[in-house]
N, C-alpha and C positions, 0 to 999 in steps of 0.2 A: 451449306451452313453460311449464315450471314454475319458480317462483321461491321461494326460501326466505329467511326473515329471518335477520339476522346482526348482527355487531358492527361492520361497516364502513359508514360513511355516505358517500354520494357527494356531494361538494361541488364545484359548478362554477358558472359564471355565464353560462349559455346565453342569458339574456335581455338581455345587454348590447347597448344601442343608443345611438347618438349622439343627443344632445339636438338638437331642431330648431333651437335658437338657435345651435348651432355652425355651421350652414350659412351664417351671416352672416359667417364668418371673423373672429370676435372677436379683438381685439388685447389686448396688456397694458394699454393705455390704457382699454379697455372694462372689463377686470377690475378695474382700480384704481377706476374710477368706481362700479361696482356694489358694490365692497367698502368704498367711502368711505375709501380710503387713497391714498397717492401712488404714482406709477408706479415710483419707486425701491424702494418697499417691496415691491411685487409682484415686481419683478425679483429682489430679495434673497430673497424667499420661494422663488422658482423655482430659484435657484442655491444658496443657503446658508440653508435654512429655520431652522436652529438659531439664527441671528442675529436672527430675528424674534420679538417677544414672543408668548407662547403665545396670548393673547386675539386678537391681530391675525392670527396664523398660522391659528387655527381659523376666523376670519371669512373669510379669503381662500380657504382650503381649501373651505369650504362653498359659496362662490360658484362656484368652479371646478367642483365636483362637480355643482352644479345646472345649469350651462350646458353641461357636457360639453366644457370647453375643453382643448385640447392645444397646448402652446407649441411648435409645429413649428419656427418660425423660430429660437428659442433653441437647441433641440436640434440643429438643423442647424449652427448656428454653433459648437457645442461638439464637433463630431464628431472633431476632431483631438486632443481631450483624452482620452488613453488611461489607463484606471484599472488595467489588467491584472487586472481582476476579471471572473469569469465566474459564471453561475448555472446550476444544473441542478435542474429540477423533477422529482421522482420521485413516482410514485403512492403508494408506501408504502415505508418502510425495514424493514418486517417481513418482506417476501418476499425469499428468497435471490436470486431473479432480479434484482431491482433493486439489491441489494447488489453483485452481480457487475458490473452495468452501471456502478455508481458507482466500483468499484475501477479499471476501465479508464479512466473519465473522469478520475479523480484522477491516475492514473499519467501520462497525457498532459499534464495541466495542470502538474504538477510538473516534468516534463521540459522544458516550453516556458517555464517561469518565470511562470506565471499562478496567481492565487488562484481557487479554486473554492468557491463558496458553495452549500450544499445545502439545499433546501427540501422537506420532506415534504408533498407536494401534498395528499394525502388528508386531512391533519389541519390544513391551512392555511385559515382562514376568510376570509382577506383577499387572495386571489389577485389580484383585480381591482385592489385598492389597491396591491399590490406592483408590478404592471405599470405603474400610473400613476407610481409612485415611480421606476421605471426611466426613464420618459419625461421626468419633470420634473427629476430631479436628476442623471441620468447617472452613477449610482454603479457601473454595470456596462456592459461593452462588448458582451457577447453572452449568449445564453440557449440552453440545451439543454432541450427538453421531452421527457420520457419519462413520460407520465402520461395521465390521462383527459381528452381534449379532444374538441371537437365542431366541426362545420362552422360553427356559429353563432359560434364564437370567432374566425373568420377576420378580422373587421373589426379586432379588437384586434391580431392578429399583423401585419396590414398597417400599422397605425399604428406599431408598433415598428420595422418596416423603414423606413418613411418618415422616422423620426426617427433613423436611423443605427444602430439596434440590430440586430445580426445574429442569426439564429435557425437552429438545426438541430433537426429532429425525429427521434426514434427510434421506429421501428415504427409510424409514423402514415401508413399508405398512403392514407388518405383525402385527404391533401394532396400526393400524388404529382403532379409537374409544376407545382405551385404554390409550394412552399417547398422548402428544402434538407432532404434525407431520407437517413438511414442506416437500413437495414431488412433483414429477411429477407423471403423470399417466403412470407408466411403462408398464402396460398391453396394454393400448391404443397406446402408442408410438411404441411398438414392432409390434402390429397388423397393424398399418398404414405403417410402414416400409416394412413389408412383402407384404402388398397389393400393395405398390409402385412397388416392384420387379415383382409381378404378372402382374400388368398393363403394365410393360415393356416386357412382354412375357415370363418371367422366371417361370418355373414350377419345375425344378430340382434345389432345393435350399439346400445348407448346412448351418447349424447354428453353430456358435462358441460362447460358453458360458464360464463362469469362475467358478472355485471351491472356489473362495473367494467371500464373500458377496453372498453366494449361494441363500439365500432367495430372494434377489433382482433379480438375473438372472433367477431363476425359474419362477418368475412372467413374465418376458420378454419372456421366452420360451413358456409359456402358451399363450401369445398374438400371437406369431408367429404360433403356432399350430392351434389356432382357425381361424386365417386368411386363412391358407392353407386348413383347413377343410371346411370352408365356400365356398371355390372355388373348392371343390372336388379334392384336391391334397393331396395325401398320403405322410407321412414322417415317417420313422422309426428311432429308436434310433441310428442306425449306421450312420445317417446323422447329428447327434448332437455331436459336438466335445467340450469337456470340458477341459480347460487348465488354467494355472496360469494367474493372472491379471497382466500381464507384457508384454513387447515387446518380451522377450525370449519365453514366453508362446505362443504368436502368431506365432513366427517363428517355434516352434515345431508343432503347429497345422497345419500350412501350409505345412510342410514337410509330415505330414500324409495325408492331403487332396490331395496333389499332386499325391499320389499313386492311387487315385481313381478319377482323374480329369475328366474323361469321363462321370462320373455320374452326374456332376453339370454344370449348366450354370452361377450360382451366389452363392455368400456367403453372408450371413447376419451375420456380426460380432457384437456382442452386447456390445462391448467396443472399442472405437477408439484406446485406448492404446494397446490392443491386435492386432488390425488391422494394426498398424504400423509394427509389426513383420511379419504379413502375407505379406504385400506389400514388405517388405525387402527380404523375402525369394523368393517370386515370381520374383522380379527384378534380384536377384542373379542367378536364374535358368532359365532365359529367358521365363518365363510364363507371358504373356502380360495381364495387366489389362487395359481396360476391354475387349480387343479383344479375349483373350482365356477364361477368366472368369471375371464376374463382381463382385464388392465388395462394400457392403453397410456397413457403420459404425454406431456407436451410441455414442453420447455425444457432438460431435463437439469440440474437444479439440484444443488447439492453433496450434498444428502441422498438423492438418487435411488438412489445405488449402495449405501446402507447401510440401506434399508428392508427389511422382511421380507414378501415376497421382494424382492430388488433389482428396481427398476422399469425395464422396457423403455420407452424414451422417444425423442422427437425432440430431437436436440441442436442448440441454436443458440449461436453464439459471443457470449456475453453481454458479456464484458469487451471484446471487440473492437468491439462496437456502441458502448460508451461511449467507448472510446479514439478510434475514428474520428470520432465525433460532435464531440468536443472538438478533434481535430486539424483537421477541416475548418472548424470555427468559427473557429479561430485563423488558418487560411489565408485565410478571407474577411476577417477583421479586418485582416490584414497586406497585403491586396490581392494575395495570391499566387494566389487562386482567384476565379472569378466565380460568380455565383449559379446556381440550378437544378441543384444537386448532387443526384445520385441514386445511392446505392451499395446494392447488394443482396448480402448475404452468403449463402453456401450453408448448408444444413442437412443433417443425415444422421441415420439411425436408429441408436440404440445398443441392441443386443439383450442383455437380461439374462434374468430368470427369471419375469417376470410375465405372459407371453403363452403360451398353450398352442396347439399345432398340432392343431386338432380334426379335420383331414382324416385324420391318422394314426390317431386314435381311431376315427373312423367307418369307416375301412377295416379 
């Protein structure tokens, strides 16, 4: 599998572990003693930190971080205090996919009378600190995650739930059956896209994936591999190109693929945002789509219909993903729904002008 450098940095906190001292079930009294302040001061810091002097606030914060303390009892006691504030973490606001998800989420929040706070996860250096803020201060009632997450983050998500913060994930199938999920069937959509190319006579297919939200793209790669295997078509890792989730990432991937163009009749790019860069590079270098090579995308973002040529792609209901995630989150908060929500939206192929039927040519 090939990887290309780019301008997006992956920021996450996979090494988060609870401090061994936390296993002693530390109380506010213990934190006060370690901080050399009164119990009332610690309580005030946890509830209204702005009322605590900066020096004292920093001292308590440092102790809490060092011992890995989470004030579960306080948070549980405050569960009935509704802020009407929700949070959505997006991987990046540069991609039209995430913009559409946000539109749907915002529409639902407005309709239901909630405030929606948006965090560009890809550029947020303090994700762990922010999640602690949710635990400590109860500024938000619930969270939607539509970003790069990892199974190692599971301990933090469980702590949020334990402290009365509801969570809904979008397209995070690694947490299926563990947390609330609104998703598409990424495996099946990728399988069907690959089968479409095969039905058009393509057997020499390159796959373009992303190193961001890798858990998601790995599922799609799995679907592609299985479709090829079912049709007795071999693919090795050298035909799977991994790049940034960006137009520039697609441009760089196309540059590499063009060195081996004779190997392929088609490319299945598992993100339209990346596919925009591929088309741009090919157009600049007189590589004709689909005459020289076919290109299939995934997502059906707003720009896919106005590329040259218009991009054949897998459509997923992006705004509906965002809308349903917030709708279900509010339902959980209002006790109208119980946990273990799993909603899977259908996908379908939108056929435009970027895939050539090579069976017709060969005949």
